[in-house]
N, C-alpha and C positions, 0 to 999 in steps of 0.2 A: 774541340779543336776546330771544327768546321766553321763555327761562328767567328772565331778569332781570325781565320783566313779571310772571311767575308769582310770583316772590318778593315783588315790590312789592304785588301783589294780596293775598297772604297777610299781609303786614305790616299792611295796612289792615283785617285781620280777616275776609277772604274774604266780603265783603258779598253778600247775595242779589242776583242780577242776571240779567236775561234780555235779551240783545242784541235791539235792535229793527231792526237793519239792518247794513249793512256800511260801516264808516268808511273802510277802505283797500281799494283795488282788488286788492291782493295778499294779503289776509287774508280767506279765505272761511269759511263755517261748518264746513268740514272741516279747517281749519288747526288744528294743535295749539295749545292755549291760546287759541282764538278768543274765548271768553267773557271771559277775563282781559284780553286785548288790547283788546277792545271797551269793557270797563269803564274801563280807563285812558284810552282816547280820550274816552269820555263825560265823564269827570271833568276833562279838559283836562291830564292828566298826560303823555300821549303825543300829539303832534300830527302826527307823520309828516313826509314830504317832499311838498310840493306839486309835482305833475308836469303840471299843466294847470289850466284854470279849473274849480274845484270837484272836482278829482281829486287824491287823495293816495295815497301808498304808505307802508307800514310797514317794509318790507324786513326781514322776520323772521329771515333767516339772516346779516345783516350784524352785525359786531361792534359793541359799544357803546363809543364814545369817552368819555373822562373828562368832557369838557364836557357831553355829552348826559346822562350819568349824574348829574352834579351838578344839571342842570335837572330831571330826573325826581325826584330825592330832594327838592329844594326844593318842587316842586309837590305831592309826596306829603305832605311835612311840613305844608303849609298846607291840605291837604284836610280837609273836614269828617269824613272817615272815620278821621282820625288817632286811634290808640288808645294812644299812649304819650306820655310827657313827656320833655322834654330833661333 
């Protein structure tokens, strides 16, 4: 899943971004592609799994299902960072 998020971040033009915190309890600043994952969360493209009140997991080593990928692509397509036309 981490590599999918990297590709989506790059499709958006690799916008300048500095994470202001940790959106997911299983993605820390030392996690590979932390910045890209946090950007996608900040944009509402990736929401993760709610595992408790106010607690979310990204599950970075879990495979991406087709329905989740479709949701990611739709959210990216409607993002203000979209740099391509249909």
